[in-house]
N, C-alpha and C positions, 0 to 999 in steps of 0.2 A: 909857139905859145907854151910857158912853162906850166907845169903840173899846177903849181900854187895860183897860177892864173884863172884857173878853171873853177875857182871857189869863188863863190860871194861873201867876201870876207865883210862881216857886220851886216849879213842879212838876218831878218828877222826870219826867214823861212831858207834855213840851210839844204844844201842838195849835195849828196856825195857824189863822187864821179865813178862813172860807171863805165865809160870809153876806155880802150888801153887797159883794163884790169881782167885778171883772171881770179875768179872768187871761187874759194873751197871750203865748204861748211864741214865742221868737227864738232859734232855735238852741239851744244849751242854757241860755239866760237866760231870764228872766221878766219880763213888765211887767205888775203889779200896781197896778190903779186901784182905789182906795176910795171908793164910791159915797156912804158916809156924809160922809165929811171931804173929797171933790171933790180927793184927792191923789194922784197916781202915784208909785209906787215902781218904780224898776229894780233887780232881783237879779241879779248877776252869777252865774255857774254854780254856784259852792261853794255860796253862800247859796240860791240855788235850789234846789238839790240838799235843804238843811237844811230849808227852808220846805216841800218836798212831802213830807219824811220825818216832820215834825212832826204826827202825825196823834192823840195824845193816847193811843196805844197804846205807842209806842216810847218807851224811855227815853233820856235825853241820852246815857248809853253806848252804847246800840243806835244810835243816831242818827252819834254822832263814828265809830263802827266802820265804818257804812257808807258814811259820806262820805268817811273817810279810805282807802277802798279795800279 
């Protein structure tokens, strides 16, 4: 299964992938290392908030409300 197959594309309740990733918090930002693809991703603070909120239970609208303050 590819990493993209794990995301519910088009879902109203997006879910970030937490398997096979190493996450390091740096201030309000995140460094996410994908063990499967051997790639690192730097998430700035707004994107880190979205990623953390994408737990499969919150809707896009709820995430937008949470991130916008």
